[in-house]
N, C-alpha and C positions, 0 to 999 in steps of 0.2 A: 503492499499500500503505499503512495507517496505522501511523504511529510507533508505536515502544515508547513511546517518552514524548517530554516535551517539555522542555526546560533550566530547571534551576534558576535564578532570579533575582534582582537585589541591589538592596538600596535604594540612595539616596543619602546620602553622611555626607562627615565634614570628615576630614582627617589624623590621626591619632591613633596611641599606642603602647598595646600590650596584650600581657603574654607568652600568653594563650590565642588569639591570632588567629596565622593565616599572610599574609603580603603578599606578591600576587603582580604583575606587568606585565598592565593592562590591554590584550590586544592589539585592535588598533583593525584589524578583518575581519571575518569574518561567523559568528557562532556557530552550530556544527552540531554534532549527536550523529553518531555512526556506530555500526553493529552490523556482526560478523560472524558468519556462521553456517557449515554445510558447503558451500553454494551459492555461498557470496560475500561482498560486505559492498556495504552500502548508507550515504549519508550524505543528512540531512536537518535542515533549521533549526528555526527559532525556533517558526514557525507549521506545520511539519509537512512544509512544502514538501520535495520529493525534491531533491537537487543531486547525485545520484551522476552521471550524464550530465555534469556541468560541469566535473568535477575528474577525470578520467583518470589524473593524476598519482598521485591517491591511493591506487590499488589497493595500493600494499605493507603495505595497512592487512589486505591477505588473510595475512599473515605473523603476525599476532597469532591465537592459539588461536579454534577456533570456540567461541560464547557468549559473546564479548566485548563490550561496550557503552561507549563512551567519550565525553567530552564534552569539547570544546575550539572552538577558534578560527582559522577558514580566513584565512591572511594570504599576500601577498606581502613577502618578506622583503629590506632591504636596511640593509647593515650593520648588521643586529640589529631594527631598527626595522621596524616594517610601515608597509608603504606603501598606504593606505587607496585612492586614485584606481588605482592601478595593480590591487587588487583587484577594484574597483569593473568595470573594461573586461573582467576575465575573468568575473566575476558575469553579467553583464548578456549571456553569451554561451551561449547557453540550450542550443544544438543538441550533440548529443554530439560531440567531435571525439577523435579518434585522440591517444594521449600523445604520440607521435612530429611530429604537427603542432602544439604548443604551442609557442608564440614564448615561448625559454628567458627571457627578461625578465619575462614573467608568472606565469612555473613557482611553484604557489603552496606553502608547508607548511602541515602540520595541527598545529599546536601542543595541546596536548592538557593538560589539568589535571583531568582528574575519570576515574573508573573507576566505572561503575554495576553493570555484571556483568562477572563474572570466571569465563568456561568455565560456564556456564548458572548459576552462583548467584548473586542478587542480594547486591549489598552496598549497597543505598539506604540498610537503618538502620545500617549501619556508620558511625563516626564518621570525620570526612575525613581525620583523622591516620593511619587506616587504611587507607584508599582512596589517599590519597595513595603509601604506603609500597609498597603492593601494583602502584599505575601504574608508580611510578620502576622496581622487579622486571619488570615485562612489559616495559617499553622498552629493557631492557639489552639492549645489541648488535642493537637496530632502530636501521638510518639513517633519514637524510632520506629525503621528506619530512615525516617523522614526528618531532617535537620536544616534550620532554620541559619543562612548563614550570616551572622554578624559582621560589623564593621566600625569603623571610625569615621568620623567627618573634620577634614583640616588637617591631622597630625600626619602625614604623610612619611616621613622619614623616621618619625620615632617610632610605628607602627612597624615598618619596615625592617628595623632591627630589631623589634623584637619577634617578631614570626618567623624570620630569620635564625635567630637566636635560638627559637623553639623546634626547630627543625622541616619549617612549613618549605615549600617550593619558590615562595615570593609572594607579592600582594598582585592585585587589580584594584586600578585607580578608575572609578567613573563620577563623570560631571553628573551632579544631581538633575539638571534638567535636560537629559539627552533623554531620546526618543529611541525607542528600540528599532533597528536595522536589520530585518532576516537576513543571513547569509554575506553581510558587508562586514570588513576592516573598517573600523572609524577612530579619528582621532580624540573622541569623547569616553571611549575605552583604553585603558593605556596598563598593559603587563609589564610590570618591575621584578627582574629575577637576580640573584646574586650573581656576581661572577668573579672568577677569582683567575691567576696566571700561575703555573706552574712548569719549573724545568723538568724535565722527563729525559730518559735513555730508550733509543729504541732498541728490541731484545728479538724481535722477529717481525713478520710480514705475512701477508696473503696474497695472493694473488689472483686476479680476474682476466676478461675478456682483452682487456687494455694497458694490461701488463700489471703493475703494485696498486694492490684495490686497499688495502688498510696495513696499518702498521700496530704494534704492540709494543705498550707501553711501562716503563719501571719509573720510580721515584723513590728519593732517599724519605722514607718517613721514620722518624728517632735515630736516625744514623743507619738503619737496616735499609737495602733495595728492597723494595716489592713492588708485583705486580698493580697495575692500579686501570686497565682498562685497554679497550681497539681505538683505534683512530681511522676514521677515512675524510672525516672534512674538514676544508679551509684551505686544502691545496691547492694554488693556482697551477697554472701547466708547467711554468716552470722549477716550480718548487716540486711537482711531480718528477720532472724528469731529473732534478738534483737528487732527487730520492732513491729512484733507480738507479743512479749510477754510483750511487756510496753505499747501499746493500749488495752491490754485485759482488764484490771479491772479499765479503766480509762469512762466508758461511762459517756453521757450526754443526756440529750433528744436535747437541741435545741442548734446551734452553739454560741459559744463564743462572734461571732461577724456577723454583716451581712456577707453572702456570697451566688453568685450566683449558686453554685453548690447543687446538692444533694449527701450524704455522711452519712457513720456516724459520729457522733461527739464526741471530745474527751474534757479531762480537758486539758487546755493548761500547762502541766507541761513538756512535751518532747521538747528535741531543739536539733536542727542541725545546721551544716553549710549549706551551697547550693551553687554553682559554679553558672554561671548564664552569659550569653553572654550579655544583652542589658534589658533594660525598655520595653514592647509595649503602644503603647497609649492607653491603660485602666490600664495601670499602672502596669503589673502582669511581673513575669520574664519569659524572652525570653530562651528558652533552657535549664531549671534549673537540675542538677545533683546533687546527693546527694554529701557531701564533707566529711562526716563524724560525729558523734555526738558531742554535747556538755555534759557536765556534769550536770552544774547546772543554775539559771536565771541569776548572776552575770556572767557567760561569755556571755550569752544573752544580757543583759544590756550593757555590757563593750563597 
């Protein structure tokens, strides 16, 4: 069935303060819209894919009035934080499961942050502040797994620092007067994520049809070299050519350190900077991007 709407999207931004913006946690899960009518409920994602059968515990949506459409994020919560690897294990299980069969460690919550239609009346042209008030009122008395995504107005920088320290993915800032623009990426909504820069050494690589596809990374953590993930993004054509040239003569039979991936292994003498968003629960870099070459080991150890 064709989705009623596609979700509104945010542009990337840096932390800021502004009295006309509300700042919410950026929940690390699967974005989904849901509709409730007289026949039941359904859930779909950013590309319109139907997710209803994957999450039977969200049948609580039937407690909302017919003619309701909401926007939110499907998450697995651990002590108030979203556990994306756990959610991914649930999301990849596509066949329908009875709610009673769902592993209790992988039960999802649906964190709601916008109300698009209320009792059949479109709210798309209403300002965000009014949609949020109506959503909060709608959820009064409604229990888990439906959760209201609260926020703060104005103090974006302080809020960003707090939620990052708590282990969240970041913050979404939304202009209080913004209308809902289905399927559009608008400056009135801004996503703000932490970023870091880390010196790494290459310990291996994988290949594809066009040569080197990705590299395996290690870095020093408390003075010990450890594996921190796989990198494939951010290489220019020139950087990729340099990469192929550098690894060609560095082959070794075994990896220089224990590594869970399969790859062609190399001597650990090629260094680079890597931009990343945060750390995963397994100690790897989340969303790593190539940030440039380091010329020597001194820069790596600096």
